[in-house]
N, C-alpha and C positions, 0 to 999 in steps of 0.2 A: 518230664513234667516238672515245672518249677513250683516248689512248695512256698506257701505264704510264710513270711518270717513270723516268728512267734510274737514279736512286738506288735505287728499290724493285726494279727489275729486276736490277740487278747486285749488290746488297748492298754498295755502295761504302762506304768509311769516311767518317765525318763529318769535317768540318774542325774541329780543335780551336778552341774559342771563345777561347782565350787561351794565350799561351806558357807560362803557369804550369801548364798541364795536365800537363806532364812531371813537375814537382815534386809536384803534388797526387797523382798516381798513385803516385809513389815513396814519399811520406809515408803514403798509405793502405796500401801494401805493408808498410812498416815497422811501422805500428800493428798490423796483423794478426799479424806475427811476434812482436811483444812478448808477445802472449797465450800463445804456445806455450811460453815458458820462464818465465812469470809464477809458476807454483807452486814453482819450484826451491827458493827459500829457505824455503818454508813447509812442506816435507815433515817437518821435525823437529817443527813444531807439530802437524801432523796425526798424527804418530806418538804424541806425548804424549796427544792427545785421543782417538784411536781405538785406541791400543795395539797397533800392528803393527810388525814388525821390518824390517830392511834389505832382505830379499828382496822384500817387498811394495813397497818404495820403488822398487827397480829394475824390477819388473814394471809398476808404474804409469807409470814413465818410458818403458819400452820399448813399451808398447801404443800410444804416440804414433806410433812408426815404422810400426806396422801400419796406422794410419789414413792416414798419408801415402802409403804404397804403394798402399793400396786406392783412394785418390782419384786417384793418378797413372794407375792402370790403368783405372779406371771412367770418369773424366771428363777425362783428360789432354788429349784432342783436342777437347773440346766448345767451347772458346773460338774455335776456327777456324770452327765451324759457327754458333754462336749470337752471337758477338761477345765482346769482352773485358769490356765493362761488366757484362753479366748474370752472368758467372762471377766477376768481382771482387766484385760484390755478394753472390753466393752464398758466397764465402770469408769475407767480413765477417759474414754471417749465421751461418755455422757458428761463427765465433769468439765471437759474442754468445751463441749457445746454450750453448757450452762454459762461458763466464763465468757464465751464469745457473745452470747445474748446480753449478759450484763454490760459488756463493753459497748454494745451497739444500741441498746434500748433507751428510749426516752419517754416511757409511759408505764402506768401501773400494770397494764396487761403484759408488757414485756417482762417486768419484774416477777409477776406471777408465773409466767411460762419458765423463766430461768430457774426459779425456786423449785418448780415441779420437776424439771429435768435434773436438778441437783439432787432431789429426793430419789429419782431413779438411780442415779450414780451411787448414792449411799446404800440403797436397798440391794443393789448388785454386790457391792463391796462388803457389806456387813456380814453376809453369810460366806461368800466365796473367799474373801480376804482372811477371815478368821480361820477357816479350814485350811487354806493354803499355807498360812504361817505355821500352823500346828504340824501339817504334813512335812514341811521342809525343815523342821527343827532337827539339829544334830542331837546325838544321844545325850550330851551333857545339858542340853536345854529343854529336853522333852517334858520334864516335870513343870517347867515354867512357861511352856509355849503358849498356853491359853492366856496367861497373864500378859505376856508380850503382845499377843494379838489384841486383847481388850485395851491394853495401855496405848498401843498404836492408834486405835480407834479414838479413845478419849483424849489423848494428847493432841491428835490432829484437830479434833473439835475445839480444843482450848486454844491452839495456836492460830486458828483462823481469825478470830477477833483481834488477837495481838498483832498479827501481820497487817490487817487492814487498818487497825487503829494507828499503827506507826506510820504507814504510808500516807494515810489521809491527814495526819497532823503535821508531818515534817517534810513531805516530798510533794512534788507537783502532781497534777491530775488526781485530786483526792478521791474521786469515786471510780477511777479507772485503773490506776497503777497496780493496785493489789491483784486485780484479775490478770493483768499482763504477767506479773510475777508468777501467779499460780499456773498460767498456761506454760511458762517455761519449766516449772517444776513438774507439771504433768508430762511434758515431753521427756524429761529425764526419767520419770517413773516408768513410762512406756518402754524406754530403752532398757531399763533394768529388768522389767518383766520379760522382754524378748530374750534377754541374756540368760535367764534361769531355766531350769528344766521343768517339765510337766510333772506334777506330784500325784495326779489322780489316776485311779484305775478306771479307764473308760470302756464302756461296752463297744463292740464292733458296730452294732446298729443302734445309734442313739434314738431314744424315744423321749421327745420333748412334750411337756405338758404343764398344767398349772399345779402349784403346790397347794394341796388342800389342807387347811387347818383341821385338827381333830382333837377330841377331848375324851379319851377312853375313861371308863368308870374308875379305873385304878388311879388315875391322875387327878381326879376332881378334888380330892381332899387337900393336897398341897397346892394345887393350882389356884384355888380361890384366894388364900392369903398371899401367895406370890403375886397374883394379879392386883390385889388391893395395895400391897406394898409398892408395886410398880406404878400404880396410879399416883401414889404420893411422890415417889422419887422422880419419876419422869415428868410429872406436873411441875415440880420445882425446877427441873432442868429447862423445860420449855419456857416457863415464865421468867426465869432468871436471865436466860439468853435474849429473850425478846423485849423485856421491860427494864432491865438494868440500865441500858443507855439513857432511857427517859428519866428514870429515877435519879441517876447521877447528875444529869443535866438540870432537871427541873426542881428536884428536892434538895440536892446536896451542892449544886453549883460547880460540878466538875465536868467541863465540856471537852477535855482532852481525849482524843481517841485512843491514845496509848494507855492511859490510866483505865479507861473503860475496858479495853481489851484485856489488860492485866487482871482486873477484878473478875472478869468472866473466866479467864484461864484458871483462877483459883478453884472454881467449882469443879472443873474437869480434872485438875490435878488431885483434888480431894477424892474424886471417884476412883482414880487409880490407887490411891493410898487405901481406900476402903476395900477394894477388890483384893489387894495384896494382904491386907490385915485379916481377911476372913479366915484364912488358914490357921491363924493363931487362936481362934475362938472355937470352942467345942460346938459341934453341929447343932445341938438342941438350943443353944443360946444365940446363934448367929442372927436370926431375924429379930429377936428382942433387942439385942445390942444395936443393930442397924436402925431399927425404928426409933429407938431412944435417941440416938445421935441425930437422926433426921428431924425429930421433934425439936431438939435443942437448936438445930440449925435454922429451922423455919421460925422459931421464936426470935432468934437474933435478927433474921430478915425483917420480921414485923416491927421489932423495936428500932431497927436502923431507919426504917421509913418514918416512924413516928417521931424519932429524935433527930433525923437528918445527920446521923453519924456514919462516916465512911468506914471506920474501923469495925463497927458492928456489921456492916454490910459484907465486908471481907471475911470476918469470922463466921457469919451466917452462911456465906458461900462455901467456905472450907468445910464446915460441919455438915451442911446439906449434901455436899459432894461425897464426903466420907459415908454418910448414911445411905445415900443413893447407891454407892458402890457396894456396900455391905448387903443391903437388901436385894440388889440385883443379882449378885453372885449366889447369895443364900437361896433366893427364890428359884433361880435357874437350876441350881444344883439339886434342890428338892424335887422339882418337876422332872428333870432329866433322869434322876434315879428311879422315879416312880413310873416313867413311861415304858410301855412294852417295847421290845427290841425293834420291831418293824414299824413303829409309829412315832419314833422320836422326832423325826423331821416335821411331821404334821403338828405335833404338840408344841415344838419350839416355835413354829410359825404362828400358832394361835397365841402364844404368850407374847411374841414380839408385836403382833397386831394390837393386843391390849396395851402394850407399852407405848407404842407410837400414837395410838388414839389418846392415851393419857397425856402425851406431850402436847397434842394439838387442840383438843376440845376445851380444856381449861384456858388455854391461851386466847382462844376466840371469845370465850365467855367474859374474861377480864377485859379484853379489848373493846367489846361492845359496852361493858359497864362503865368504862372510864369516862366517856363523854357525859354520862348521866350522873355518876356519883363522884367522879374525880379520881385522880391517880392514887392519892393517899388512901382513901377509904376502900377502893377496889383492891389494892395490893394488900392492905392489912386484913381485909376479909378473906382473901385467898389464903394468906398465911395461916389463919385460924382453921380454915377448912382442911388444908393439907395436914396440919398437925392432928386433927381429929381422924383423918383417914389413916395416918400412920398408927395411931392408937388402935384403930379398928383392925388393921393388919396384924399388929402384935398380938392382940387378944385372939384373933381367929386362928393364927398359927399355933398358939398355945392350946387352944381347944382341939385342933386337929391332932396334935402330938398326944394330948391326954387320951383322946379316943383310940388312937393307934396303940398306945401302951396298955389300954384296958381290953382291947379286942382279943 
């Protein structure tokens, strides 16, 4: 009687064929996230061609978050059952489908569908890519693996507008070439994923299902300030990426796609710096420092709109990114540490749903208000609201810590 090999019976992970697997997965993660922000500098061109207003721009942007949330809920736990490689390839495939639709569409409906599928791609990759990078890390990189994964995510988000800004300004086919380039990169990323080993311990009989968000009583204390801080930080991220092109063109007179992409990149680069910096700050002060930097950044953003100064916009983007990175890592760390062992995935899903709702809902609100109150007043009012939310997050975290120390 032939015995079943141990690998087939246990679903054990493959041995990575080469130490470069860690970096190949990280680069594939980065390439996928490039596509999620690729259209940002192109919205003005789509507006000219299709004749829609700023409200539609924010709706097209915000539907991306709906795709991310749907993917997190629907397939967020599937990589534990099927393995990392199949889900990484699924995320790359969704990114390719989105790019093809962008290449072929000539309507608002097509843009909405392409952005929704792009959100599916990001939702699949956000969880699976992060875990796969951590699992593939060699020993000397294990302490920094989480930072490498989040850096790949944020750097990809920042490089998307830069790539599209460059191709739209200096090369032919301004609204199409960036997606052709991205398709080529996705093919290279798929080849890289096929070349690396499986890192997950898979069950013999996979059980697929929805990822249910959960909020146990032990987590509610740190969850609330983490969610409020995420509301501030991710709101800035959403508004910055969706409205900066219009602000730079209409308020500051900078129409070049490359400059617009570079300014947006500053925000995501700042987030990487903030996430790396969080280790150097004692845990009790992380949220306070993050919220303070975020408030300063949002204040610079408001002043840049009022004064039409590009340097203030860049400074505001850098500080807002650092503040977002600090509050994101501090909030996630506090919630993850408080979550019961068997409920960490559900708690993390709940927090990410709050984050992505925070990214989309304010964007829609500002987009609807622009035709009524104008770009200046809407953006300045938003800056003030976000600063107040950051203050609320800082105070609420201090209250939670005080109660915990007195308990």
